[in-house]
C-alpha positions in Angstrom: 147.3 167.4 66.6 144.3 165.1 65.9 146.1 161.6 65.1 143.9 158.5 64.5 145.8 155.2 65.2 145.4 152.8 62.3 145.2 149.2 63.1 146.1 146.5 60.5 146.7 142.7 60.3 150.3 141.8 60.5 151.5 138.7 58.8 154.2 136.9 60.7 157.1 134.9 59.4 158.0 131.6 61.1 160.0 132.1 64.4 162.3 129.1 63.6 165.1 131.5 62.5 165.8 132.8 66.0 169.2 131.7 66.3 170.0 133.2 62.9 168.6 136.3 64.2 171.1 136.1 67.1 173.9 135.9 64.6 172.7 139.4 63.5 173.6 140.7 66.9 177.2 139.9 66.4 178.1 141.4 63.1 178.3 145.1 64.3 181.8 146.6 64.0 183.7 148.6 66.8 182.0 151.8 65.6 178.7 150.4 66.7 177.1 150.5 63.3 175.2 147.4 62.0 176.8 146.0 58.8 173.4 145.4 57.3 172.7 146.8 54.0 168.9 146.8 54.4 167.3 150.0 55.9 163.6 150.9 55.7 162.5 154.3 54.7 160.1 156.8 56.5 157.2 154.7 55.0 158.3 151.6 57.3 155.4 150.1 59.4 157.2 150.3 62.7 158.9 153.3 64.1 160.0 153.7 67.8 160.6 156.8 69.8 162.6 157.0 73.0 161.1 159.4 75.5 163.7 162.2 76.3 163.3 163.5 79.8 165.2 166.0 82.0 167.9 163.9 84.0 171.5 164.3 85.4 174.2 161.9 84.9 174.3 158.7 82.8 176.1 155.6 81.8 177.0 153.2 79.0 179.4 150.8 77.6 181.3 150.1 74.4 182.8 153.6 74.6 179.4 155.3 74.7 178.2 157.4 77.5 174.5 158.6 77.4 172.1 160.2 79.7 169.8 157.8 81.5 166.9 158.2 79.0 169.3 157.2 76.2 171.0 154.3 77.9 171.9 151.3 75.7 171.6 153.6 72.6 172.5 153.1 69.9 173.9 149.4 70.2 170.7 147.9 71.6 168.5 149.1 68.6 171.1 148.4 66.1 171.4 144.6 67.2 167.5 144.2 67.7 165.9 146.1 64.6 167.4 143.6 62.0 166.6 140.7 64.1 162.9 142.0 64.4 162.9 142.1 60.6 164.0 138.4 60.3 161.6 137.2 62.8 158.5 139.2 61.2 157.6 140.6 58.0 157.5 144.1 59.5 159.5 146.9 57.7 161.3 148.7 60.5 162.9 152.1 60.5 166.3 152.0 61.7 166.4 155.7 62.8 164.4 156.2 66.0 163.1 159.4 67.2 164.2 161.0 70.6 161.3 163.0 71.7 160.2 165.0 74.9 156.6 164.5 76.0 155.7 168.1 75.1 156.6 167.4 71.5 153.4 166.9 69.7 155.2 164.6 67.2 154.9 161.8 70.0 151.4 161.3 68.5 153.2 160.0 65.2 154.7 157.3 67.1 152.3 154.7 68.6 155.2 152.8 70.4 157.2 154.6 73.0 160.4 153.5 74.8 161.4 154.8 78.2 164.5 153.6 80.0 166.0 154.0 83.5 163.0 156.2 85.1 164.2 155.3 88.4 168.0 156.4 88.1 167.2 158.9 85.8 164.6 160.4 88.1 161.8 160.7 85.7 159.5 163.4 86.9 156.9 164.5 84.1 155.5 167.9 84.4 151.7 168.5 84.3 151.9 169.1 80.6 154.1 166.1 79.9 151.7 163.8 81.9 148.6 165.1 80.1 150.1 164.5 76.7 151.4 161.0 77.6 147.9 160.2 78.9 146.3 161.4 75.6 148.7 159.6 73.6 147.9 156.4 75.7 144.2 156.8 75.7 144.3 157.3 71.9 145.8 153.7 71.5 149.4 154.3 72.2 151.8 152.1 74.0 154.6 152.7 76.4 157.2 150.2 77.3 159.3 151.0 80.5 162.6 149.0 80.9 165.7 148.9 83.1 164.0 149.6 86.5 165.5 147.9 89.3 164.9 147.9 93.2 162.3 149.4 95.4 163.8 152.9 95.5 163.7 153.3 91.8 160.3 151.7 91.8 158.9 154.4 94.1 160.2 157.2 91.7 158.5 155.6 88.6 155.4 154.9 90.4 155.1 158.5 91.6 155.9 159.6 88.2 153.3 157.4 86.4 150.7 158.2 88.9 150.7 161.8 87.6 149.8 160.3 84.1 147.1 157.8 85.4 146.1 158.5 89.2 143.0 156.5 88.8 144.3 153.3 87.1 146.0 150.6 88.8 149.4 149.0 88.3 148.8 145.2 88.0 150.8 142.1 87.4 150.4 141.0 83.9 149.0 137.5 84.1 150.6 134.4 82.4 147.5 134.0 80.1 147.7 137.6 78.8 147.9 137.9 75.0 151.1 139.9 75.4 152.9 136.6 76.4 151.6 134.7 73.5 151.0 137.1 70.6 154.2 135.8 68.7 156.3 133.8 71.0 155.0 131.8 74.0 156.7 133.3 77.0 155.7 130.8 79.8 158.6 131.2 82.1 159.0 134.5 84.0 162.9 134.5 83.8 164.6 137.8 84.8 166.7 139.3 81.9 170.0 140.6 83.7 171.9 143.6 82.8 175.7 143.5 82.0 176.3 144.9 85.4 174.4 142.1 87.1 176.7 139.4 85.7 179.4 137.7 87.8 182.0 134.9 87.2 181.5 132.0 89.6 184.6 130.2 91.1 183.4 127.4 88.8 183.6 129.4 85.8 179.8 129.9 85.4 178.5 133.2 84.5 175.7 134.0 87.2 173.4 136.8 87.6 172.7 138.8 90.9 169.7 140.6 90.3 168.3 143.6 92.6 165.1 141.8 93.5 162.5 139.5 92.0 161.4 140.0 88.3 158.0 141.6 87.7 156.0 142.0 84.4 153.4 144.9 85.5 151.1 147.0 83.5 148.3 149.4 83.1 145.3 148.4 81.1 142.8 150.6 79.3 138.9 150.2 79.6 138.9 147.5 77.0 141.6 145.4 79.0 144.2 146.2 76.5 147.7 147.1 77.8 148.8 150.7 77.5 151.8 150.6 79.6 154.2 147.6 80.2 157.0 147.6 82.8 159.9 145.5 83.0 160.9 145.6 86.7 164.0 144.2 88.0 164.9 143.0 84.4 166.8 144.8 81.7 165.7 143.6 78.2 167.7 146.7 76.6 171.2 145.2 77.9 170.2 141.7 76.3 170.1 143.8 72.8 172.9 146.0 73.4 175.3 143.1 74.4 174.2 140.7 71.8 177.9 140.6 70.5 179.6 140.2 73.8 180.8 136.9 74.5 180.4 137.5 78.2 176.7 137.9 78.0 174.6 134.8 77.9 173.2 134.0 74.5 169.9 132.5 76.0 169.2 135.9 77.7 169.6 137.9 74.6 167.3 135.3 72.7 164.7 135.9 75.5 165.2 139.7 75.2 164.5 139.4 71.4 161.4 137.4 71.9 160.0 139.7 74.6 161.0 142.7 72.5 159.1 141.3 69.5 156.1 140.3 71.6 155.6 144.0 72.9 155.8 145.4 69.3 153.6 142.9 67.7 151.1 143.3 70.8 151.3 147.2 70.5 150.6 147.1 66.7 147.7 144.8 66.9 145.8 145.8 70.0 
């Protein structure tokens, strides 16, 4: 399949309504479906595809149990996508695709989302690695999330080296356009998963992370990010638990900001 990426200018709405967007995350009912009447069609500007890979076991919350590649689904997207609409003028398809890297339809989705590559023991085959490399070199974007600890990092690093054995994984600098394309993200604050939260003796909710947070990436020859990696951070949980009174509202706000920046960056670079 010979797909050419189409770049276009995206007009952005004001970000002043972020707190209103957070309210979107608390209107889902117990079944997990958003009580939002607006859904965008297949002609929407933004479509997301989760990378589906072979794994054993899984996890979840709110009554959902998913394989590791689908962790946080469906609540994360159901909370975040309506907020993304309200923070930008993007039309967003509510129904994301779940695709293996051998599926040629990945070339129809410039934005790929891959979660839990460490715990899920992501090990792409030669064919999968080649397809992902071609996807990214054509202008696609891969976001890695929910990756914690040095052991899980070693699993992910070995996997991504099969895709790009000759390109370094580097720290994303603070002045990178990714950090300022929509929201200015000047502080490197780790986003905890729900499992990282504890109640202190004083009644404060505190996070016990599994290491220092890092925002890492792989760049193409034009110094545009192709792969972005949230290491020791869990953006997906900040979306999923937007309606959970135990989960800190500032962390959901930060997760919404970071997710929006990734998407706007991917669509404009």
